[in-house]
C-alpha positions in Angstrom: -14.3 -2.1 6.6 -10.7 -0.8 6.8 -8.7 1.8 5.2 -4.8 1.6 5.0 -3.0 4.7 5.0 0.7 5.6 3.6 2.4 8.9 3.1 5.3 8.9 0.5 7.9 11.9 0.4 10.3 12.6 -2.1 8.6 10.3 -4.5 10.4 7.1 -6.1 13.6 8.6 -4.6 11.8 9.2 -1.1 10.2 7.3 2.0 7.2 5.6 2.4 5.5 5.4 5.8 2.2 3.4 6.9 -0.1 4.6 9.6 1.2 3.5 12.8 4.9 3.7 11.5 4.5 -0.2 10.8 6.2 0.2 7.4 8.9 2.7 7.0 10.9 2.0 3.9 13.4 3.9 1.7 12.4 4.2 -2.0 14.5 4.0 -5.2 13.9 3.8 -8.8 15.0 0.4 -10.1 18.1 0.5 -12.4 16.0 -1.1 -15.0 13.9 2.2 -14.9 16.9 4.6 -15.2 17.5 4.9 -11.3 20.0 3.9 -8.9 18.3 0.9 -7.6 19.6 1.0 -4.1 20.1 -2.3 -2.3 18.2 -1.4 1.0 15.0 0.1 -0.8 12.0 -0.8 -2.5 9.5 0.6 -5.3 6.0 0.9 -5.9 5.9 -2.0 -8.1 7.4 -4.4 -5.5 4.8 -3.0 -2.9 2.1 -3.5 -5.4 3.1 -7.3 -6.2 3.2 -7.9 -2.2 -0.2 -6.7 -1.7 -1.4 -8.5 -5.2 0.1 -11.7 -4.0 -1.2 -11.6 -0.3 -4.9 -10.8 -1.7 -4.7 -13.3 -4.0 -3.6 -16.1 -1.9 -6.3 -15.2 0.8 -8.8 -15.2 -2.0 -7.8 -18.6 -2.9 -7.8 -20.0 0.7 -11.4 -18.4 1.1 -12.8 -20.4 -2.1 -11.3 -23.5 -1.3 -12.6 -23.3 2.5 -16.2 -22.9 1.1 -16.0 -25.4 -1.7 -13.2 -28.0 -1.8 -10.8 -29.6 0.5 -8.4 -27.1 2.4 -5.3 -25.7 0.9 -2.2 -26.4 2.7 1.0 -24.6 1.6 -0.4 -22.6 -1.2 2.0 -19.9 -2.6 1.3 -16.9 -5.0 4.0 -15.0 -6.7 2.9 -11.8 -8.3 5.0 -10.3 -11.1 4.1 -6.6 -11.4 5.6 -5.0 -14.3 5.6 -1.1 -15.2 5.7 -0.8 -19.0 5.3 2.0 -21.6 2.9 1.3 -24.7 3.1 4.2 -27.0 2.8 7.6 -25.0 1.0 5.7 -21.9 2.4 4.0 -19.1 0.7 0.9 -17.4 1.0 -2.1 -15.0 0.6 -5.5 -15.8 0.4 -8.5 -13.3 1.1 -12.0 -13.9 0.6 -14.7 -11.0 2.1 -17.8 -10.3 0.1 -20.0 -8.3 1.0 -23.2 -6.4 -1.8 -25.3 -4.9 -0.1 -28.6 -3.6 -2.7 -31.7 -3.9 -4.8 -29.9 -6.7 -4.6 -31.1 -10.1 -4.5 -28.5 -13.1 -8.1 -28.1 -13.9 -8.9 -27.8 -9.9 -6.3 -25.5 -9.4 -7.7 -23.2 -12.7 -11.1 -23.1 -11.6 -10.1 -22.2 -8.2 -7.6 -19.5 -9.5 -10.6 -18.2 -11.7 -13.1 -18.1 -8.8 -10.8 -16.3 -6.5 -9.9 -13.7 -9.3 -13.7 -12.7 -9.3 -13.6 -12.0 -5.4 -10.0 -10.4 -4.6 -10.3 -6.6 -4.9 -6.8 -6.5 -6.6 -7.8 -8.0 -10.1 -11.2 -6.1 -10.1 -9.1 -2.9 -9.7 -6.9 -3.6 -12.7 -9.9 -4.9 -15.0 -10.2 -2.9 -18.2 
C-alpha cells in the first residue's frame, strides 16, 4: 500500500532525510548512551516512539469507530527504551493511553484490540 523511505548518513551522529525531503533531521546519540545529546537533534528511539504512538492512536480510533462510541481527544505516549541485556541490545515499548469518556475496562479492551491490528506491536512481538 505504501512504502516510506529514509536515508541516514553518519549513523547516530549524522542526518536523517525522508523521501521528498519532508523530514530532514540531525541525529545525535543521547547523553544517557554516552553521546553528546545535542539539543536540536533527534535519535532513532525518538523517531520510533513517534511512529509507534501515531500508529497506535490511529488503530485505537479505527477500532472505536467499528465498535464503540467515537473517541474524542485520545492521546498515546510511547516510551521506547534502548537497553542491553547481557550481550544483546534490545528495544522495549511502554504505551500510556488516555481515552476520555471510557472506563478502565472499556479502555483496556479497546487497547488490546488495537494492539492486534496495529503493525508496530506486531513487528515487536516475540
